[in-house]
C-alpha positions as a LaTeX table, in Angstrom:
\begin{tabular}{lrrr}
\hline
Residue & $x$ (\AA) & $y$ (\AA) & $z$ (\AA) \\
\hline
Met1 & 48.72 & 168.20 & 7.68 \\
Pro2 & 52.14 & 166.93 & 6.55 \\
His3 & 54.94 & 168.50 & 8.54 \\
Glu4 & 56.83 & 171.21 & 6.65 \\
Ser5 & 60.28 & 169.82 & 7.54 \\
Arg6 & 59.57 & 166.79 & 5.42 \\
Pro7 & 62.12 & 163.99 & 4.83 \\
Arg8 & 60.70 & 163.37 & 1.33 \\
Pro9 & 58.33 & 164.93 & $-1.20$ \\
Trp10 & 54.62 & 164.68 & $-0.47$ \\
Val11 & 52.12 & 162.66 & $-2.48$ \\
Lys12 & 48.54 & 163.85 & $-2.86$ \\
Leu13 & 46.25 & 161.34 & $-4.53$ \\
Cys14 & 43.14 & 163.14 & $-5.68$ \\
Gly15 & 39.73 & 162.29 & $-7.10$ \\
Leu16 & 39.15 & 159.37 & $-4.74$ \\
Thr17 & 35.58 & 158.09 & $-4.92$ \\
Arg18 & 35.84 & 154.63 & $-3.34$ \\
Pro19 & 36.87 & 153.78 & 0.24 \\
Glu20 & 38.87 & 150.79 & $-0.95$ \\
Asp21 & 41.03 & 153.06 & $-3.13$ \\
Ala22 & 41.52 & 155.42 & $-0.20$ \\
Gln23 & 42.66 & 152.53 & 1.96 \\
Arg24 & 45.20 & 151.47 & $-0.67$ \\
Ala25 & 46.49 & 155.04 & $-0.87$ \\
Ile26 & 46.86 & 155.15 & 2.92 \\
Asp27 & 48.62 & 151.78 & 2.97 \\
Leu28 & 51.06 & 153.07 & 0.35 \\
Gly29 & 51.78 & 156.11 & 2.53 \\
Ala30 & 50.06 & 158.90 & 0.59 \\
Asp31 & 50.29 & 162.13 & 2.57 \\
Leu32 & 47.12 & 163.82 & 1.31 \\
Leu33 & 43.88 & 162.37 & $-0.05$ \\
Gly34 & 41.63 & 164.50 & $-2.25$ \\
Ile35 & 37.87 & 164.04 & $-2.61$ \\
Asn36 & 36.04 & 166.12 & $-5.22$ \\
Phe37 & 32.67 & 167.76 & $-4.55$ \\
Trp38 & 32.27 & 169.59 & $-7.85$ \\
Pro39 & 28.96 & 168.31 & $-9.30$ \\
Arg40 & 30.24 & 168.27 & $-12.90$ \\
Ser41 & 33.39 & 166.29 & $-12.16$ \\
Pro42 & 33.58 & 162.64 & $-13.31$ \\
Arg43 & 35.34 & 162.11 & $-9.97$ \\
Arg44 & 32.63 & 163.58 & $-7.79$ \\
Val45 & 32.38 & 161.64 & $-4.54$ \\
Asp46 & 29.05 & 160.81 & $-2.95$ \\
Leu47 & 28.53 & 161.77 & 0.68 \\
Ala48 & 28.42 & 158.22 & 2.03 \\
Ala49 & 31.75 & 157.36 & 0.43 \\
Ala50 & 33.24 & 160.69 & 1.55 \\
Arg51 & 32.35 & 159.93 & 5.16 \\
Glu52 & 33.87 & 156.44 & 4.90 \\
Ile53 & 37.06 & 157.84 & 3.40 \\
Ala54 & 37.25 & 160.42 & 6.19 \\
Val55 & 37.10 & 157.69 & 8.82 \\
Leu56 & 39.89 & 155.78 & 7.08 \\
Ala57 & 42.08 & 158.89 & 6.70 \\
Arg58 & 41.75 & 160.19 & 10.24 \\
Gly59 & 45.16 & 160.32 & 11.88 \\
Lys60 & 46.82 & 158.71 & 8.84 \\
Ala61 & 46.54 & 161.18 & 5.96 \\
Thr62 & 45.40 & 164.76 & 5.39 \\
Leu63 & 41.92 & 164.82 & 3.86 \\
Val64 & 41.32 & 167.56 & 1.27 \\
Gly65 & 37.92 & 168.56 & $-0.09$ \\
Val66 & 38.00 & 169.95 & $-3.64$ \\
Phe67 & 35.45 & 172.66 & $-4.49$ \\
Val68 & 34.82 & 174.73 & $-7.62$ \\
Asn69 & 33.05 & 178.10 & $-7.28$ \\
Glu70 & 30.95 & 176.75 & $-4.42$ \\
Asp71 & 29.01 & 178.81 & $-1.89$ \\
Pro72 & 31.31 & 179.11 & 1.16 \\
Thr73 & 28.50 & 178.21 & 3.55 \\
Lys74 & 28.08 & 174.90 & 1.69 \\
Ile75 & 31.84 & 174.34 & 1.81 \\
Glu76 & 31.82 & 174.95 & 5.55 \\
Ala77 & 28.93 & 172.50 & 5.97 \\
Arg78 & 30.82 & 169.80 & 4.04 \\
Arg79 & 34.01 & 170.49 & 6.00 \\
Ser80 & 32.22 & 170.15 & 9.33 \\
Asp81 & 30.06 & 167.17 & 8.34 \\
Ile82 & 32.81 & 165.06 & 6.81 \\
Gly83 & 35.80 & 166.24 & 8.82 \\
Leu84 & 37.94 & 167.75 & 6.07 \\
Asp85 & 41.41 & 168.87 & 7.09 \\
Leu86 & 41.88 & 171.24 & 4.14 \\
Val87 & 39.67 & 173.00 & 1.62 \\
Gln88 & 40.97 & 173.16 & $-1.96$ \\
Leu89 & 39.52 & 176.01 & $-4.03$ \\
His90 & 39.91 & 175.05 & $-7.69$ \\
Gly91 & 37.75 & 177.59 & $-9.49$ \\
Asp92 & 37.50 & 181.38 & $-9.82$ \\
Glu93 & 36.68 & 182.09 & $-6.20$ \\
Pro94 & 36.95 & 185.70 & $-4.95$ \\
Pro95 & 39.47 & 186.74 & $-2.27$ \\
Ser96 & 36.73 & 186.68 & 0.37 \\
His97 & 36.50 & 182.89 & $-0.01$ \\
Arg98 & 40.23 & 182.51 & 0.57 \\
Glu99 & 40.06 & 184.74 & 3.64 \\
Arg100 & 37.21 & 182.70 & 5.08 \\
Phe101 & 39.18 & 179.44 & 5.11 \\
Ala102 & 42.68 & 180.86 & 5.72 \\
Gln103 & 44.80 & 178.17 & 7.42 \\
Gln104 & 42.54 & 175.35 & 6.19 \\
Leu105 & 43.17 & 176.41 & 2.59 \\
Leu106 & 44.96 & 174.67 & $-0.27$ \\
Gln107 & 44.96 & 177.44 & $-2.88$ \\
Val108 & 45.15 & 176.43 & $-6.55$ \\
Val109 & 46.96 & 178.68 & $-9.02$ \\
Arg110 & 46.96 & 178.09 & $-12.77$ \\
Ala111 & 50.42 & 178.19 & $-14.31$ \\
Asp112 & 49.46 & 180.70 & $-16.99$ \\
Thr113 & 48.20 & 183.24 & $-14.42$ \\
Leu114 & 51.57 & 183.66 & $-12.73$ \\
Gly115 & 53.22 & 185.75 & $-15.44$ \\
Ser116 & 56.92 & 185.88 & $-16.25$ \\
Pro117 & 59.32 & 185.50 & $-13.31$ \\
Arg118 & 61.91 & 187.47 & $-15.28$ \\
Asp119 & 59.64 & 190.51 & $-15.24$ \\
Ala120 & 58.83 & 190.28 & $-11.54$ \\
Gly121 & 62.23 & 189.65 & $-9.94$ \\
Pro122 & 62.66 & 187.86 & $-6.56$ \\
Ala123 & 60.94 & 190.57 & $-4.49$ \\
Gly124 & 58.10 & 190.81 & $-6.96$ \\
Leu125 & 57.57 & 187.05 & $-6.91$ \\
Ser126 & 57.17 & 187.04 & $-3.13$ \\
Leu127 & 54.81 & 190.01 & $-3.29$ \\
Gln128 & 52.62 & 188.37 & $-5.91$ \\
Trp129 & 52.34 & 185.18 & $-3.84$ \\
Asn130 & 51.03 & 187.30 & $-1.00$ \\
Val131 & 48.53 & 188.97 & $-3.33$ \\
Leu132 & 47.28 & 185.50 & $-4.36$ \\
Ala133 & 46.77 & 184.62 & $-0.72$ \\
Ser134 & 44.24 & 186.07 & 1.69 \\
Lys135 & 44.77 & 189.51 & 3.20 \\
Ser136 & 44.89 & 188.13 & 6.72 \\
Glu137 & 46.71 & 184.81 & 6.54 \\
Leu138 & 48.60 & 182.77 & 3.99 \\
Pro139 & 47.02 & 179.45 & 2.99 \\
Cys140 & 48.44 & 176.22 & 4.28 \\
Leu141 & 49.58 & 175.08 & 0.83 \\
Phe142 & 49.62 & 176.23 & $-2.77$ \\
Leu143 & 49.06 & 174.02 & $-5.81$ \\
Ile144 & 50.22 & 175.02 & $-9.28$ \\
Asp145 & 48.15 & 173.26 & $-11.92$ \\
Ala146 & 48.36 & 173.16 & $-15.71$ \\
Pro147 & 47.49 & 176.31 & $-17.70$ \\
Arg148 & 43.82 & 177.23 & $-17.61$ \\
Asp149 & 41.29 & 175.98 & $-20.13$ \\
Ala150 & 37.57 & 175.32 & $-19.96$ \\
Arg151 & 37.90 & 172.57 & $-17.37$ \\
Tyr152 & 38.16 & 172.75 & $-13.58$ \\
Gly153 & 39.40 & 170.28 & $-11.05$ \\
Gly154 & 42.49 & 169.22 & $-13.01$ \\
Thr155 & 43.18 & 168.55 & $-16.67$ \\
Gly156 & 45.51 & 165.54 & $-16.56$ \\
Glu157 & 47.69 & 167.18 & $-19.21$ \\
Ala158 & 51.44 & 167.59 & $-18.88$ \\
Trp159 & 53.02 & 171.04 & $-19.24$ \\
Ala160 & 56.43 & 172.66 & $-18.85$ \\
Trp161 & 56.78 & 172.21 & $-15.08$ \\
Arg162 & 60.13 & 174.04 & $-15.07$ \\
Glu163 & 58.26 & 177.26 & $-15.85$ \\
Ala164 & 57.01 & 177.25 & $-12.27$ \\
Ala165 & 60.45 & 176.79 & $-10.64$ \\
Ala166 & 61.19 & 180.46 & $-9.90$ \\
Trp167 & 57.71 & 180.97 & $-8.49$ \\
Ile168 & 57.96 & 177.90 & $-6.29$ \\
Ala169 & 61.37 & 178.96 & $-4.98$ \\
Ala170 & 59.89 & 182.31 & $-3.91$ \\
Ser171 & 56.72 & 180.92 & $-2.35$ \\
Pro172 & 56.15 & 181.58 & 1.36 \\
Arg173 & 54.38 & 178.22 & 1.66 \\
Pro174 & 55.01 & 174.72 & 0.29 \\
Val175 & 53.78 & 174.24 & $-3.29$ \\
Leu176 & 52.47 & 171.07 & $-4.90$ \\
Ile177 & 52.66 & 170.55 & $-8.66$ \\
Ala178 & 49.92 & 168.97 & $-10.79$ \\
Gly179 & 49.10 & 168.33 & $-14.42$ \\
Gly180 & 49.90 & 165.19 & $-16.40$ \\
Ile181 & 51.90 & 163.58 & $-13.59$ \\
Arg182 & 52.12 & 159.81 & $-13.41$ \\
Ala183 & 54.74 & 157.14 & $-12.77$ \\
Gly184 & 57.64 & 157.82 & $-15.10$ \\
His185 & 56.99 & 161.59 & $-14.97$ \\
Ala186 & 56.76 & 162.33 & $-11.25$ \\
Ala187 & 60.48 & 162.56 & $-10.49$ \\
Arg188 & 60.97 & 164.75 & $-13.57$ \\
Ala189 & 58.17 & 167.10 & $-12.48$ \\
Leu190 & 59.66 & 167.44 & $-9.00$ \\
Ala191 & 63.19 & 168.01 & $-10.30$ \\
Ala192 & 62.08 & 170.54 & $-12.91$ \\
Ser193 & 59.84 & 172.56 & $-10.59$ \\
Gly194 & 61.36 & 172.20 & $-7.14$ \\
Ala195 & 57.86 & 171.53 & $-5.76$ \\
Ala196 & 57.25 & 170.11 & $-2.29$ \\
Gly197 & 55.22 & 167.27 & $-3.76$ \\
Val198 & 52.89 & 166.08 & $-6.50$ \\
Asp199 & 49.11 & 166.01 & $-6.89$ \\
Val200 & 47.86 & 163.18 & $-9.10$ \\
Ala201 & 44.38 & 162.04 & $-10.11$ \\
Ser202 & 44.06 & 160.65 & $-13.66$ \\
Gly203 & 47.67 & 159.44 & $-13.66$ \\
Val204 & 46.80 & 156.64 & $-11.21$ \\
Glu205 & 43.43 & 155.61 & $-12.63$ \\
Ser206 & 41.97 & 152.83 & $-14.70$ \\
Ser207 & 38.91 & 155.05 & $-15.36$ \\
Pro208 & 37.75 & 158.41 & $-13.92$ \\
Gly209 & 37.36 & 158.01 & $-10.18$ \\
Val210 & 38.57 & 154.40 & $-10.13$ \\
Lys211 & 42.17 & 154.09 & $-8.97$ \\
Asp212 & 44.60 & 151.50 & $-10.25$ \\
Ala213 & 46.53 & 149.87 & $-7.40$ \\
Ala214 & 49.64 & 149.16 & $-9.49$ \\
Lys215 & 49.76 & 152.72 & $-10.88$ \\
Met216 & 49.42 & 154.17 & $-7.39$ \\
Arg217 & 52.22 & 151.97 & $-6.09$ \\
Arg218 & 54.58 & 152.87 & $-8.94$ \\
Leu219 & 53.90 & 156.58 & $-8.49$ \\
Val220 & 54.45 & 156.54 & $-4.73$ \\
Glu221 & 57.62 & 154.48 & $-5.07$ \\
Glu222 & 58.99 & 156.91 & $-7.65$ \\
Val223 & 58.27 & 159.96 & $-5.49$ \\
Arg224 & 59.73 & 158.27 & $-2.42$ \\
Gly225 & 62.99 & 157.86 & $-4.34$ \\
Val226 & 63.32 & 161.62 & $-4.89$ \\
Ala227 & 65.45 & 163.56 & $-2.37$ \\
Thr228 & 64.04 & 166.83 & $-1.02$ \\
\hline
\end{tabular}
């Protein structure tokens, strides 16, 4: 897990399906690697590749398994089998799922479910973050993604990242920002939102699940140039 007193914003490269792409991401210094287990995702990883990626990531990057409305016993089996560091819940999971994974949780929040920060006020923002979390423990990280539509696991569409700034400032845990981020947009997304880092999948691809080495490099270099 990236240390919270970070010298620079974090980079999470998600939707990895090939070990060679994972190795490039590690060589570039990506902090978190995401592998998607949702059966309907074009970026779904097969188990053999997931295990290879886990071996490559061990001790070098935080490995995140992405799940959508999955049975928690199946999530636990995947986590144990592959060696996932974090579990990302990217669907409409009930609070009991969040409580089950607690400190291994990267909790996704859709931007349009947060409401207006003007209506909540600073104390209300902090309270609502706690409501989004489990009753027992806060998750390790939050991720604010683009407003909800019919798709899960990321939309790849840009949105008004500044709308999340007040929420991110009030969060009790680091928050990543996602949605339409790619080289040329990453620094703007970080500056507008105040997020701890970016989560990118389609923005560094040549096709779904196939990463583009040059796009990954440009993105990482751009984020590395942003001061925390």
